[in-house]
Each structure stands twice: as C-alpha cells, then as structure tokens.
N, CA and C atoms as an extended XYZ file, in Angstrom:
555
Properties=species:S:1:pos:R:3:atomname:S:1:resname:S:1:resid:I:1 pbc="F F F"
N        -1.614        4.724      -20.516 N   MET     1
C        -0.395        4.948      -19.878 CA  MET     1
C        -0.825        4.555      -18.634 C   MET     1
N        -0.276        5.067      -17.450 N   PHE     2
C        -0.719        4.320      -16.074 CA  PHE     2
C        -2.021        4.708      -15.664 C   PHE     2
N        -2.782        5.731      -15.925 N   LEU     3
C        -4.062        6.197      -15.710 CA  LEU     3
C        -4.903        5.234      -16.368 C   LEU     3
N        -4.898        5.057      -17.398 N   SER     4
C        -5.596        4.014      -18.198 CA  SER     4
C        -5.846        2.634      -17.920 C   SER     4
N        -5.220        2.233      -17.120 N   LEU     5
C        -4.905        0.869      -16.432 CA  LEU     5
C        -6.170        1.075      -15.183 C   LEU     5
N        -6.416        2.257      -14.629 N   LEU     6
C        -7.088        2.078      -13.426 CA  LEU     6
C        -8.642        2.233      -13.996 C   LEU     6
N        -9.092        2.342      -15.498 N   LYS     7
C       -10.221        2.561      -15.836 CA  LYS     7
C       -10.612        0.842      -16.584 C   LYS     7
N        -9.119       -0.065      -17.118 N   ASP     8
C        -9.339       -0.956      -17.741 CA  ASP     8
C        -9.300       -2.216      -16.651 C   ASP     8
N       -10.594       -3.167      -17.316 N   ALA     9
C       -11.062       -4.247      -16.397 CA  ALA     9
C        -9.289       -5.111      -15.844 C   ALA     9
N        -8.811       -5.460      -17.014 N   ASP    10
C        -7.716       -5.973      -16.823 CA  ASP    10
C        -6.319       -5.362      -15.602 C   ASP    10
N        -6.450       -4.080      -16.185 N   GLY    11
C        -5.498       -3.224      -15.149 CA  GLY    11
C        -6.160       -3.213      -13.744 C   GLY    11
N        -7.441       -3.261      -13.792 N   VAL    12
C        -7.881       -3.208      -12.320 CA  VAL    12
C        -7.383       -4.961      -11.835 C   VAL    12
N        -7.688       -5.882      -12.687 N   ALA    13
C        -7.924       -7.357      -12.133 CA  ALA    13
C        -6.316       -7.481      -12.018 C   ALA    13
N        -5.371       -6.804      -12.181 N   ALA    14
C        -4.008       -7.272      -12.305 CA  ALA    14
C        -3.541       -6.982      -11.050 C   ALA    14
N        -3.663       -5.913      -10.561 N   PRO    15
C        -3.171       -5.661       -8.838 CA  PRO    15
C        -3.828       -6.243       -7.743 C   PRO    15
N        -5.369       -6.653       -8.206 N   GLY    16
C        -6.032       -7.447       -7.343 CA  GLY    16
C        -5.704       -8.993       -7.148 C   GLY    16
N        -5.028       -9.721       -8.385 N   ALA    17
C        -4.172      -10.962       -8.268 CA  ALA    17
C        -2.972      -10.692       -7.660 C   ALA    17
N        -2.517       -9.452       -7.605 N   LEU    18
C        -1.313       -9.322       -6.504 CA  LEU    18
C        -1.432       -9.305       -5.369 C   LEU    18
N        -2.349       -8.594       -5.055 N   VAL    19
C        -2.875       -8.259       -3.792 CA  VAL    19
C        -3.058      -10.123       -3.171 C   VAL    19
N        -3.830      -10.957       -3.912 N   ARG    20
C        -4.504      -12.019       -3.598 CA  ARG    20
C        -3.024      -12.894       -3.348 C   ARG    20
N        -2.310      -12.884       -3.913 N   ARG    21
C        -0.927      -13.748       -4.052 CA  ARG    21
C        -0.001      -13.396       -2.620 C   ARG    21
N         0.124      -12.000       -2.463 N   ARG    22
C         1.013      -11.510       -1.400 CA  ARG    22
C         0.247      -11.349       -0.236 C   ARG    22
N        -0.864      -10.627        0.183 N   PHE    23
C        -1.493      -11.500        1.459 CA  PHE    23
C        -1.334      -12.469        2.079 C   PHE    23
N        -1.569      -13.640        1.546 N   PRO    24
C        -1.423      -14.937        2.419 CA  PRO    24
C         0.077      -14.917        2.772 C   PRO    24
N         1.087      -14.906        1.716 N   ASP    25
C         2.489      -15.100        1.454 CA  ASP    25
C         2.989      -14.201        2.969 C   ASP    25
N         2.744      -12.706        2.860 N   THR    26
C         2.718      -12.020        4.069 CA  THR    26
C         2.299      -12.538        5.317 C   THR    26
N         1.202      -12.816        5.537 N   VAL    27
C         0.556      -13.218        6.831 CA  VAL    27
C         1.354      -14.643        7.096 C   VAL    27
N         1.523      -15.725        6.496 N   THR    28
C         1.999      -16.693        6.915 CA  THR    28
C         3.854      -16.871        6.861 C   THR    28
N         4.423      -15.749        6.327 N   SER    29
C         5.723      -15.769        6.707 CA  SER    29
C         6.216      -14.886        7.832 C   SER    29
N         5.202      -14.660        8.476 N   ARG    30
C         5.878      -14.013        9.757 CA  ARG    30
C         6.400      -14.828       10.621 C   ARG    30
N         7.495      -14.174       11.246 N   PRO    31
C         8.150      -14.992       12.284 CA  PRO    31
C         7.629      -14.986       13.688 C   PRO    31
N         6.805      -14.107       13.617 N   TRP    32
C         5.888      -14.426       15.043 CA  TRP    32
C         4.582      -14.802       15.168 C   TRP    32
N         4.081      -15.271       16.156 N   ASP    33
C         2.474      -15.769       16.249 CA  ASP    33
C         1.397      -14.687       16.099 C   ASP    33
N         1.719      -13.640       17.084 N   ARG    34
C         1.138      -12.470       16.920 CA  ARG    34
C         1.293      -11.315       16.154 C   ARG    34
N         0.332      -10.644       15.083 N   GLN    35
C         0.571       -9.809       14.418 CA  GLN    35
C        -0.508       -8.730       13.974 C   GLN    35
N        -0.267       -7.926       13.901 N   VAL    36
C        -1.208       -6.642       13.701 CA  VAL    36
C        -1.405       -6.431       12.255 C   VAL    36
N        -3.157       -6.484       11.928 N   LEU    37
C        -3.463       -6.742       10.921 CA  LEU    37
C        -3.231       -5.603        9.820 C   LEU    37
N        -3.389       -4.312       10.614 N   PHE    38
C        -2.941       -3.171        9.827 CA  PHE    38
C        -1.381       -3.000        8.888 C   PHE    38
N        -0.625       -3.681       10.236 N   ASP    39
C         0.845       -3.150        9.673 CA  ASP    39
C         0.871       -4.612        8.418 C   ASP    39
N         0.256       -5.784        8.702 N   THR    40
C         0.458       -6.961        7.970 CA  THR    40
C         0.071       -6.491        6.710 C   THR    40
N        -1.137       -5.721        6.409 N   THR    41
C        -1.857       -5.488        5.012 CA  THR    41
C        -0.984       -4.533        4.404 C   THR    41
N        -0.613       -3.516        5.281 N   ALA    42
C         0.452       -2.567        4.128 CA  ALA    42
C         1.755       -3.303        4.005 C   ALA    42
N         2.237       -4.462        4.668 N   ASP    43
C         3.630       -5.131        4.219 CA  ASP    43
C         2.973       -5.531        2.853 C   ASP    43
N         1.859       -6.181        2.970 N   SER    44
C         1.642       -7.049        1.512 CA  SER    44
C         1.086       -6.028        0.134 C   SER    44
N         0.650       -4.920        0.603 N   LEU    45
C         0.232       -3.999       -0.385 CA  LEU    45
C         1.443       -3.399       -1.107 C   LEU    45
N         2.488       -2.863       -0.469 N   ALA    46
C         3.621       -2.217       -0.783 CA  ALA    46
C         4.161       -3.048       -2.111 C   ALA    46
N         4.622       -4.443       -1.660 N   PRO    47
C         5.297       -5.060       -2.782 CA  PRO    47
C         4.218       -5.472       -3.804 C   PRO    47
N         3.040       -5.821       -3.679 N   ALA    48
C         2.198       -5.776       -4.797 CA  ALA    48
C         1.907       -4.822       -5.864 C   ALA    48
N         2.145       -3.429       -5.106 N   ALA    49
C         2.029       -2.282       -5.895 CA  ALA    49
C         3.130       -2.176       -6.689 C   ALA    49
N         4.240       -2.486       -5.961 N   CYS    50
C         5.597       -2.306       -6.764 CA  CYS    50
C         5.577       -2.950       -7.890 C   CYS    50
N         5.304       -4.445       -7.687 N   GLU    51
C         5.332       -5.343       -8.965 CA  GLU    51
C         4.174       -4.937      -10.075 C   GLU    51
N         3.212       -4.372       -9.507 N   TRP    52
C         2.067       -3.863      -10.552 CA  TRP    52
C         2.611       -2.850      -11.446 C   TRP    52
N         3.337       -1.885      -10.858 N   ALA    53
C         4.029       -0.622      -11.401 CA  ALA    53
C         5.170       -0.667      -12.105 C   ALA    53
N         5.848       -1.892      -12.182 N   GLY    54
C         6.986       -2.153      -12.629 CA  GLY    54
C         8.023       -1.500      -11.937 C   GLY    54
N         7.811       -1.415      -10.673 N   LEU    55
C         9.389       -0.997      -10.001 CA  LEU    55
C        10.084       -2.016       -9.121 C   LEU    55
N        11.380       -2.038       -9.655 N   PRO    56
C        12.169       -2.879       -9.243 CA  PRO    56
C        12.667       -2.605       -8.001 C   PRO    56
N        11.945       -2.696       -6.975 N   LEU    57
C        12.170       -2.614       -5.500 CA  LEU    57
C        11.844       -4.038       -4.873 C   LEU    57
N        12.741       -4.396       -3.809 N   GLY    58
C        13.002       -5.671       -3.022 CA  GLY    58
C        13.384       -5.097       -1.563 C   GLY    58
N        13.156       -6.192       -0.712 N   GLY    59
C        13.794       -6.349        0.580 CA  GLY    59
C        13.664       -5.034        1.413 C   GLY    59
N        14.568       -4.490        1.904 N   ALA    60
C        14.418       -3.288        2.745 CA  ALA    60
C        13.852       -2.001        1.912 C   ALA    60
N        14.144       -1.752        0.532 N   ALA    61
C        13.183       -0.622       -0.035 CA  ALA    61
C        11.959       -1.026       -0.179 C   ALA    61
N        11.620       -2.249       -0.115 N   VAL    62
C         9.734       -2.261       -0.075 CA  VAL    62
C         9.436       -2.172        1.128 C   VAL    62
N        10.275       -2.801        2.465 N   ALA    63
C         9.806       -2.202        3.577 CA  ALA    63
C         9.774       -0.769        4.222 C   ALA    63
N        10.809       -0.153        3.325 N   ASP    64
C        10.806        1.307        3.864 CA  ASP    64
C         9.467        2.082        3.203 C   ASP    64
N         9.333        1.511        1.677 N   LEU    65
C         7.940        1.982        1.463 CA  LEU    65
C         6.725        1.681        2.226 C   LEU    65
N         6.771        0.506        2.629 N   SER    66
C         5.279        0.030        3.197 CA  SER    66
C         5.280        1.062        4.399 C   SER    66
N         6.268        1.190        5.213 N   ARG    67
C         6.569        1.640        6.639 CA  ARG    67
C         6.293        3.505        6.225 C   ARG    67
N         6.745        3.997        5.308 N   ASP    68
C         6.335        5.344        4.657 CA  ASP    68
C         5.213        5.664        4.363 C   ASP    68
N         4.627        4.493        3.561 N   CYS    69
C         2.999        4.685        3.232 CA  CYS    69
C         2.396        4.960        4.371 C   CYS    69
N         2.471        4.016        5.315 N   THR    70
C         1.509        3.802        6.602 CA  THR    70
C         1.835        5.419        7.252 C   THR    70
N         3.096        5.942        7.627 N   ALA    71
C         3.296        6.802        8.076 CA  ALA    71
C         2.322        8.227        7.470 C   ALA    71
N         2.379        7.938        6.272 N   MET    72
C         1.759        9.140        5.495 CA  MET    72
C         0.216        9.136        5.549 C   MET    72
N        -0.227        7.915        5.393 N   LEU    73
C        -1.683        7.686        5.806 CA  LEU    73
C        -2.046        7.994        7.405 C   LEU    73
N        -1.228        7.759        8.008 N   ASP    74
C        -1.324        7.906        9.444 CA  ASP    74
C        -1.300        9.307        9.940 C   ASP    74
N        -0.521       10.264        9.030 N   GLY    75
C        -0.132       11.853        9.757 CA  GLY    75
C        -0.487       12.529        8.967 C   GLY    75
N        -0.964       12.751        7.875 N   PHE    76
C        -0.823       14.004        6.795 CA  PHE    76
C        -2.062       15.049        7.537 C   PHE    76
N        -3.254       14.217        7.983 N   VAL    77
C        -4.394       15.260        8.278 CA  VAL    77
C        -4.273       15.172        9.815 C   VAL    77
N        -2.815       14.904       10.600 N   SER    78
C        -3.042       15.453       12.134 CA  SER    78
C        -2.129       16.226       12.463 C   SER    78
N        -2.343       17.130       12.926 N   PRO    79
C        -1.058       18.270       13.655 CA  PRO    79
C        -0.108       17.232       14.163 C   PRO    79
N         1.131       17.939       14.626 N   GLY    80
C         1.653       17.826       15.485 CA  GLY    80
C         3.197       16.519       15.032 C   GLY    80
N         3.590       15.759       15.800 N   PRO    81
C         4.766       14.729       15.347 CA  PRO    81
C         3.982       14.031       14.313 C   PRO    81
N         3.080       13.174       14.206 N   ARG    82
C         2.395       12.570       13.410 CA  ARG    82
C         2.580       13.272       11.926 C   ARG    82
N         2.223       14.423       11.970 N   HIS    83
C         2.278       14.962       10.617 CA  HIS    83
C         3.719       15.357        9.828 C   HIS    83
N         4.417       15.640       11.088 N   VAL    84
C         5.894       15.379       10.895 CA  VAL    84
C         6.449       14.320       10.316 C   VAL    84
N         6.312       13.276       10.686 N   ARG    85
C         7.052       11.966       10.371 CA  ARG    85
C         6.140       11.853        8.864 C   ARG    85
N         4.838       12.311        8.846 N   ALA    86
C         4.128       11.774        7.344 CA  ALA    86
C         5.163       12.758        6.441 C   ALA    86
N         5.265       14.056        6.774 N   HIS    87
C         6.195       14.694        5.860 CA  HIS    87
C         7.304       14.433        5.411 C   HIS    87
N         8.103       13.823        6.474 N   ARG    88
C         9.170       13.161        6.242 CA  ARG    88
C         8.913       11.893        5.240 C   ARG    88
N         8.212       10.798        5.467 N   ALA    89
C         8.169        9.796        4.986 CA  ALA    89
C         7.931       10.499        3.295 C   ALA    89
N         7.266       11.331        3.192 N   LEU    90
C         6.467       11.695        1.565 CA  LEU    90
C         7.831       12.330        1.172 C   LEU    90
N         8.511       12.905        1.786 N   SER    91
C        10.172       13.346        1.095 CA  SER    91
C        11.025       12.505        0.729 C   SER    91
N        11.018       11.334        1.787 N   ARG    92
C        11.639       10.036        1.290 CA  ARG    92
C        11.274        9.372        0.319 C   ARG    92
N        10.045        9.129        0.315 N   GLN    93
C         9.724        8.375       -0.992 CA  GLN    93
C         9.966        9.211       -2.304 C   GLN    93
N         9.198       10.728       -2.186 N   GLU    94
C         9.433       11.343       -3.511 CA  GLU    94
C        10.626       11.340       -3.930 C   GLU    94
N        11.958       11.193       -3.318 N   GLN    95
C        13.311       11.280       -3.773 CA  GLN    95
C        13.562       10.006       -4.039 C   GLN    95
N        13.651        8.845       -3.718 N   ALA    96
C        13.619        8.010       -3.848 CA  ALA    96
C        12.932        6.948       -5.266 C   ALA    96
N        11.643        7.553       -5.176 N   LEU    97
C        11.110        7.177       -6.484 CA  LEU    97
C        11.098        8.015       -7.751 C   LEU    97
N        11.658        9.050       -7.474 N   ALA    98
C        12.104       10.152       -8.598 CA  ALA    98
C        13.343        9.407       -9.015 C   ALA    98
N        14.312        9.268       -8.012 N   ALA    99
C        15.742        8.515       -8.901 CA  ALA    99
C        15.289        7.014       -9.867 C   ALA    99
N        14.599        6.433       -8.974 N   LEU   100
C        13.983        4.884       -9.162 CA  LEU   100
C        13.203        5.618      -10.738 C   LEU   100
N        12.699        6.366      -10.762 N   THR   101
C        11.551        6.402      -11.766 CA  THR   101
C        12.487        6.716      -13.386 C   THR   101
N        13.662        7.830      -12.781 N   THR   102
C        14.647        8.452      -13.762 CA  THR   102
C        15.842        6.958      -14.278 C   THR   102
N        15.945        6.343      -13.619 N   ASP   103
C        16.623        5.100      -13.633 CA  ASP   103
C        15.796        4.236      -14.685 C   ASP   103
N        14.759        3.877      -14.335 N   VAL   104
C        13.830        2.740      -14.975 CA  VAL   104
C        13.643        3.315      -16.704 C   VAL   104
N        12.968        4.647      -16.372 N   ARG   105
C        13.029        5.365      -17.747 CA  ARG   105
C        14.114        5.492      -18.816 C   ARG   105
N        15.304        5.715      -18.135 N   ALA   106
C        16.464        5.775      -18.997 CA  ALA   106
C        16.857        4.313      -19.467 C   ALA   106
N        16.669        3.430      -18.520 N   THR   107
C        16.995        2.109      -19.015 CA  THR   107
C        16.231        1.352      -20.067 C   THR   107
N        14.758        1.725      -19.880 N   ARG   108
C        13.605        1.199      -20.453 CA  ARG   108
C        13.309        1.886      -22.042 C   ARG   108
N        14.135        3.154      -21.943 N   ALA   109
C        14.013        4.249      -23.258 CA  ALA   109
C        13.860        3.371      -24.152 C   ALA   109
N        13.008        3.583      -25.617 N   GLY   110
C        13.280        3.063      -26.497 CA  GLY   110
C        13.174        1.491      -26.819 C   GLY   110
N        12.978        0.970      -25.739 N   THR   111
C        12.972       -0.806      -25.901 CA  THR   111
C        11.490       -1.124      -25.559 C   THR   111
N        10.305       -0.615      -24.884 N   ASP   112
C         9.175       -0.904      -24.563 CA  ASP   112
C         8.447        0.603      -24.379 C   ASP   112
N         7.716        0.852      -25.584 N   ASP   113
C         7.139        2.249      -25.632 CA  ASP   113
C         5.932        2.214      -24.484 C   ASP   113
N         5.488        0.928      -24.320 N   SER   114
C         3.859        0.807      -23.651 CA  SER   114
C         4.290        1.021      -22.051 C   SER   114
N         5.502        0.906      -21.995 N   TYR   115
C         5.981        0.907      -20.080 CA  TYR   115
C         5.999        2.303      -19.570 C   TYR   115
N         5.652        2.711      -18.453 N   ALA   116
C         5.713        4.094      -18.173 CA  ALA   116
C         5.216        3.985      -16.677 C   ALA   116
N         6.430        4.405      -15.866 N   VAL   117
C         6.136        4.575      -14.580 CA  VAL   117
C         5.959        6.283      -13.998 C   VAL   117
N         4.707        6.456      -13.206 N   LEU   118
C         4.224        7.765      -13.098 CA  LEU   118
C         4.465        7.892      -11.417 C   LEU   118
N         5.115        9.029      -11.013 N   VAL   119
C         4.787        9.224       -9.729 CA  VAL   119
C         3.773       10.386       -9.454 C   VAL   119
N         2.656       10.409       -9.356 N   THR   120
C         1.887       11.536       -9.135 CA  THR   120
C         1.872       12.509       -8.098 C   THR   120
N         1.557       13.711       -8.167 N   GLN   121
C         1.833       14.843       -7.110 CA  GLN   121
C         0.512       15.685       -7.292 C   GLN   121
N         0.349       15.976       -6.015 N   GLY   122
C        -0.614       17.112       -6.063 CA  GLY   122
C        -2.218       16.536       -5.536 C   GLY   122
N        -2.840       17.271       -5.558 N   GLY   123
C        -4.479       17.336       -5.411 CA  GLY   123
C        -5.388       17.617       -6.938 C   GLY   123
N        -6.282       16.930       -6.712 N   GLY   124
C        -7.390       16.959       -7.769 CA  GLY   124
C        -7.391       15.931       -8.865 C   GLY   124
N        -7.776       16.092      -10.566 N   ASP   125
C        -7.658       15.310      -11.379 CA  ASP   125
C        -6.558       14.155      -11.559 C   ASP   125
N        -6.830       12.999      -11.193 N   PRO   126
C        -5.573       12.084      -11.436 CA  PRO   126
C        -5.219       12.421      -12.679 C   PRO   126
N        -5.767       12.865      -13.733 N   ALA   127
C        -4.987       12.904      -14.902 CA  ALA   127
C        -3.971       14.116      -14.980 C   ALA   127
N        -4.350       14.856      -14.059 N   HIS   128
C        -3.405       16.337      -14.144 CA  HIS   128
C        -2.645       16.450      -12.817 C   HIS   128
N        -2.494       15.093      -11.830 N   GLY   129
C        -1.433       15.171      -11.203 CA  GLY   129
C        -1.831       14.864       -9.751 C   GLY   129
N        -2.965       14.268       -9.542 N   HIS   130
C        -3.625       13.959       -8.312 CA  HIS   130
C        -2.437       12.939       -7.282 C   HIS   130
N        -2.380       13.158       -6.255 N   ARG   131
C        -1.410       12.104       -5.549 CA  ARG   131
C        -2.036       10.765       -5.622 C   ARG   131
N        -3.237       10.488       -5.651 N   CYS   132
C        -3.718        8.963       -5.201 CA  CYS   132
C        -4.613        8.913       -6.450 C   CYS   132
N        -4.376        8.442       -7.582 N   PRO   133
C        -4.930        8.242       -8.784 CA  PRO   133
C        -6.269        6.970       -8.248 C   PRO   133
N        -5.871        6.057       -7.989 N   GLY   134
C        -6.715        4.917       -7.603 CA  GLY   134
C        -7.870        5.165       -6.395 C   GLY   134
N        -7.647        6.391       -5.734 N   GLU   135
C        -8.480        6.303       -4.737 CA  GLU   135
C       -10.151        6.579       -5.418 C   GLU   135
N       -10.997        5.644       -4.925 N   GLY   136
C       -12.376        6.064       -5.319 CA  GLY   136
C       -12.780        5.034       -6.505 C   GLY   136
N       -11.719        4.438       -7.082 N   GLU   137
C       -11.832        4.094       -8.473 CA  GLU   137
C       -12.087        2.717       -8.113 C   GLU   137
N       -12.011        2.074       -9.141 N   ASP   138
C       -12.492        0.361       -9.074 CA  ASP   138
C       -11.007       -0.500       -8.513 C   ASP   138
N        -9.866        0.150       -8.553 N   ILE   139
C        -8.749       -0.315       -8.132 CA  ILE   139
C        -8.760       -0.679       -6.803 C   ILE   139
N        -9.184        0.572       -5.879 N   THR   140
C        -9.344        0.280       -4.658 CA  THR   140
C       -10.102       -0.530       -3.822 C   THR   140
N       -11.752       -0.342       -4.692 N   VAL   141
C       -12.526       -1.609       -4.236 CA  VAL   141
C       -12.148       -2.742       -4.808 C   VAL   141
N       -11.475       -3.156       -5.542 N   THR   142
C       -10.784       -4.458       -5.811 CA  THR   142
C        -9.924       -4.923       -4.887 C   THR   142
N        -8.777       -3.947       -4.382 N   ALA   143
C        -8.099       -4.284       -3.385 CA  ALA   143
C        -8.819       -4.858       -2.114 C   ALA   143
N        -9.579       -3.940       -1.735 N   LEU   144
C       -10.395       -4.141       -0.426 CA  LEU   144
C       -11.136       -5.433       -0.305 C   LEU   144
N       -11.607       -5.636       -1.325 N   ALA   145
C       -12.792       -6.986       -1.921 CA  ALA   145
C       -11.537       -8.114       -1.483 C   ALA   145
N       -10.463       -8.246       -2.203 N   VAL   146
C        -9.433       -9.131       -2.339 CA  VAL   146
C        -9.074       -9.497       -0.770 C   VAL   146
N        -8.611       -8.370       -0.124 N   LEU   147
C        -8.100       -8.398        1.253 CA  LEU   147
C        -9.274       -9.044        2.122 C   LEU   147
N       -10.456       -8.347        1.949 N   ALA   148
C       -11.505       -8.870        2.837 CA  ALA   148
C       -11.770      -10.846        2.505 C   ALA   148
N       -11.820      -10.847        1.335 N   THR   149
C       -11.894      -12.800        1.143 CA  THR   149
C       -10.729      -13.570        1.461 C   THR   149
N        -9.199      -12.589        1.430 N   GLU   150
C        -8.383      -13.385        2.192 CA  GLU   150
C        -8.296      -13.569        3.378 C   GLU   150
N        -8.802      -12.469        4.011 N   LEU   151
C        -8.685      -12.553        5.520 CA  LEU   151
C        -9.778      -13.534        5.899 C   LEU   151
N       -10.664      -13.737        5.376 N   ALA   152
C       -11.625      -14.600        5.601 CA  ALA   152
C       -11.311      -16.289        5.591 C   ALA   152
N       -10.485      -16.409        4.835 N   ARG   153
C        -9.673      -17.559        4.461 CA  ARG   153
C        -8.707      -17.868        5.632 C   ARG   153
N        -8.512      -17.116        6.144 N   LEU   154
C        -7.490      -17.454        7.360 CA  LEU   154
C        -8.101      -17.959        8.633 C   LEU   154
N        -7.089      -19.047        9.064 N   ASP   155
C        -7.873      -19.628       10.615 CA  ASP   155
C        -6.847      -19.064       11.393 C   ASP   155
N        -7.613      -18.162       12.178 N   PHE   156
C        -6.814      -17.331       13.702 CA  PHE   156
C        -7.846      -17.089       14.695 C   PHE   156
N        -6.881      -16.847       15.513 N   ASP   157
C        -7.654      -16.351       16.951 CA  ASP   157
C        -7.454      -14.861       16.824 C   ASP   157
N        -8.281      -14.442       18.127 N   VAL   158
C        -8.092      -12.933       18.241 CA  VAL   158
C        -8.029      -12.702       19.798 C   VAL   158
N        -6.599      -12.528       19.756 N   PRO   159
C        -6.160      -12.390       21.438 CA  PRO   159
C        -7.037      -11.364       21.965 C   PRO   159
N        -7.051      -11.279       23.444 N   GLN   160
C        -7.208      -10.285       24.248 CA  GLN   160
C        -6.470       -8.849       23.826 C   GLN   160
N        -7.423       -7.783       23.626 N   GLN   161
C        -6.613       -6.607       23.257 CA  GLN   161
C        -8.049       -5.478       23.117 C   GLN   161
N        -7.509       -4.163       22.973 N   ASP   162
C        -8.095       -3.389       22.761 CA  ASP   162
C        -8.733       -2.928       21.143 C   ASP   162
N        -9.589       -3.912       20.890 N   ARG   163
C       -10.358       -3.759       19.559 CA  ARG   163
C       -11.169       -3.038       19.241 C   ARG   163
N       -11.886       -2.782       20.335 N   TRP   164
C       -13.002       -1.964       20.004 CA  TRP   164
C       -13.430       -0.438       20.624 C   TRP   164
N       -11.870        0.040       20.895 N   SER   165
C       -11.815        1.250       21.322 CA  SER   165
C       -11.024        1.961       20.039 C   SER   165
N       -12.109        2.931       19.664 N   ILE   166
C       -11.725        3.626       18.335 CA  ILE   166
C       -11.631        5.262       18.187 C   ILE   166
N       -10.825        5.669       18.432 N   ALA   167
C       -10.358        7.375       18.596 CA  ALA   167
C       -11.108        7.834       17.229 C   ALA   167
N       -12.423        8.304       17.151 N   LEU   168
C       -12.879        8.815       15.896 CA  LEU   168
C       -12.481       10.205       15.369 C   LEU   168
N       -11.649       10.867       16.522 N   SER   169
C       -10.756       12.098       16.204 CA  SER   169
C        -9.675       11.841       15.469 C   SER   169
N        -9.386       10.663       15.326 N   ARG   170
C        -8.189       10.186       14.527 CA  ARG   170
C        -8.311        9.757       12.937 C   ARG   170
N        -7.576       10.318       12.261 N   ILE   171
C        -7.474        9.821       10.927 CA  ILE   171
C        -6.367        9.002       10.366 C   ILE   171
N        -6.407        7.768       10.067 N   PRO   172
C        -7.306        6.934        9.629 CA  PRO   172
C        -8.195        6.333       11.113 C   PRO   172
N        -9.234        6.119       11.456 N   ALA   173
C        -9.943        5.983       12.654 CA  ALA   173
C        -9.464        3.968       12.579 C   ALA   173
N        -8.442        3.922       13.590 N   LEU   174
C        -8.205        2.412       13.875 CA  LEU   174
C        -8.667        1.992       15.007 C   LEU   174
N        -8.569        0.729       15.362 N   PRO   175
C        -8.659        0.278       16.879 CA  PRO   175
C        -7.371        0.607       17.371 C   PRO   175
N        -7.215        0.808       18.565 N   ARG   176
C        -6.134        0.976       19.364 CA  ARG   176
C        -5.143        0.063       19.423 C   ARG   176
N        -5.437       -1.236       19.176 N   SER   177
C        -4.624       -2.379       18.964 CA  SER   177
C        -4.041       -2.423       17.461 C   SER   177
N        -4.644       -1.858       16.578 N   GLY   178
C        -4.333       -2.390       14.904 CA  GLY   178
C        -5.080       -3.467       14.849 C   GLY   178
N        -5.876       -3.865       15.899 N   PHE   179
C        -6.385       -5.614       15.466 CA  PHE   179
C        -5.545       -6.524       15.169 C   PHE   179
N        -5.386       -6.966       16.429 N   GLU   180
C        -3.881       -8.346       16.585 CA  GLU   180
C        -4.883       -9.669       16.326 C   GLU   180
N        -4.061      -10.243       15.488 N   LEU   181
C        -4.704      -11.740       15.366 CA  LEU   181
C        -3.234      -12.865       15.588 C   LEU   181
N        -3.991      -13.869       15.715 N   ILE   182
C        -2.638      -15.035       15.934 CA  ILE   182
C        -3.180      -16.063       14.873 C   ILE   182
N        -2.292      -16.488       13.974 N   LEU   183
C        -2.482      -17.763       12.979 CA  LEU   183
C        -2.668      -19.064       14.207 C   LEU   183
N        -3.853      -19.840       13.355 N   ARG   184
C        -3.653      -21.164       14.055 CA  ARG   184
C        -2.798      -21.923       13.117 C   ARG   184
N        -2.234      -23.101       13.620 N   PRO   185
C        -1.059      -23.921       12.745 CA  PRO   185
C        -2.117      -24.709       12.135 C   PRO   185
C-alpha cells in the first residue's frame, strides 16, 4: 500500500528522482527572470507528488494544488486570515482529491491490485490516518537533499531584497522576500 512506499528504498528514491527532474524544469521554464524560491519549489513539488502518487492532474489543477498546499503550510498554525485561507484551501483539495480518488479507484478496480491512491486525514500515526505520512521520514529528507543539490547546480544572482529579516513568530519562518533569485543566461 501507499505507506509501505515510505519505508522502501525504491519508494523513497522514486519521488526524489521526480523532484530532481521537476525542479530544474520549473525554474528554467519561468517566463520571468526574477522568481521567489519558495514558490518555485512548491510549483515543482506539486506535480512531482501527483506523478509519484499516480494522480492524473495537470495544468491548472496542479497549479491550484500547489497554491493550496502553500496556503495550508503557511496558515494552519496562524490565527486570522491566513488560517481561514489555509482552511479553505484544505477543504478545496479534500473535495477535489476525494472525487479524483473515487474516479481513479473506479477506473482501476480489477486492473491493478497494487495501485492505491490514499488521501490521509487527521493527526497521529501515519498508518491510522495522519495527515502528513512523509513527515519526518526518509522521503522528506530525500526531497530536501535533492532540492538543495539542484539549487546548488543553478547559476543565479541574488538581487537586493529583504532576505535576512525573518519573523520567527511566523510559521513557517521564511525570509520576508521569500528569497528571490535571478537565473543567469
């Protein structure tokens, strides 16, 4: 099942390979010179995760997923408008992914018993419904290692920005500018 992939070496390597392919493609396909690293990373992780999980999302649906995941990460532990945005993003994605999961399972029923799409819910043990089953596992470390390596391979300049001012009372603690970079030709 899905969770067994999080412990299997090949299961952990597969999303790393997808991130390794998606991140440089996302960075170099931007129609603008200046980009925010946090947003670019989110826009490369969403399609990699969909491809790994076998979710047939593309185009606007992946962009919506990326934007909503960023809103969820940005706002769930914050009071006020960011929390409301995060909750709305979660509701949108739960509805969209539940419908997609039902469609995929119905389509694949009886054709591939090893295929399973799992949308996890709640907190606690991943085997019993924790929302972030890859959190703290090898898959998260692998994705971060791949992103760090791919970022180091890029040839870029760092424009003047507020990259050192970080609000530690904010979760996630990010540079105010989101860390902007400009790719060199």
